[in-house]
N, C-alpha and C positions, 0 to 999 in steps of 0.2 A: 871806505875803511878797509884796511887789509884784514884778511881772514884771521890771522893770529891775534889781531887786536880785538876782534869780536869774541874770539874764544877766551881771551884773557878777561874781558869784561864779564862774560858769563861765569867764569870760574870765580872771579872776585865777588859777584853777587851771591853765588852759592855759599862761599865761605862766610860772607857777612851774615847770611841767613842762619847758617849753622852756629855761628858765634852767638847771635842773638837768642837762638833757641836754647843754647847751653847756659846762657847767663840768667835766664828766668829761674826764679826759685820754685821749687816744688811746693804745691799747696800744703798748708800746715793745718793742724787741728789746734784750736785754742780753747782751753777749759774755762768755764764760768761756773763757780760753785754757788748754789742757792743755799745759804746758811744763815740761820737765825733771822729769817725774813729780810735778807739783804742779798743782792747780787755781788759776787766777789770775783773779779774786780768790777767796779761799777762802770768804768769806761775802758774800752778795749779798742786798739787800732790794729787792723789786719789788712791783708792784701786781697784783691779780688781773687776768687777761687778758693780761698781758705774756708775752713769749716769752724763754726763756733759750736761747742758742745756744752749745754747747760746740764748740770747734775744737781738734783734736788736732795739735799741731806737733811731737810726738815721733816717733821712728822706729819705735815699736811700738804695737800696738793698746791702747786703754784703753776703759773704760766709765764711764758715770755711772749709778749704781744707787741709788735711794732706799732708805734703811734700812727704811722702812715700806711698801715695795712700790708706792709711788705711780707710779714709772716705772722702766724699765730700758732703757737704750739698746742693750744688747748690745755687740758690739765696734764701736768707732769706729776705723777704720783710720787709719794715718799720713796726714796731710793731709786727713782727713775731718772732717765735722761732724755734729752731731745737735741737734734742736730739741725743746723741751718748752714747751707753753703752760700756764701756771699758772692753774688754774680755781678752786682752793680756798685760802682763807687758812690759814696755819699755818707751822710751822717744819719744814723738810725737811732732814734730814741725809742726805748721800749719800757714796758711795765708789766706787772702781774695783774691780771683782771680780778683775781680774788683778793688781792691786797694792793690797791692802787698807789699806796705810798712807796712800794718797792719799784725803783726806777733804775735804768741803766742806759748806756749808750754804746753803740758799735760804730766805729769810723772805718769805712772801707776805702782803701786807696788804690 
């Protein structure tokens, strides 16, 4: 293979890598409000690397606890918040350990 063909191949690969890196979206933060004993929104679809931020606007503690043990916020006090960075793709159902009727789902793509 001629030397200039090898150089062209290397430059092409570098450009493709740069384009791929630029096309990836920056991680985002997604709010979930805990309000009136409900997670709002109840279902949220996000990208890997994004952060979910639960904010408790109720007057009692709540938790966000994944059914598959992927996370457990423990008690989120009134006016408190808790963050989770989604590293793995999948569907994550979660609930409040203090109020098991409170349920939500995070879908990570």
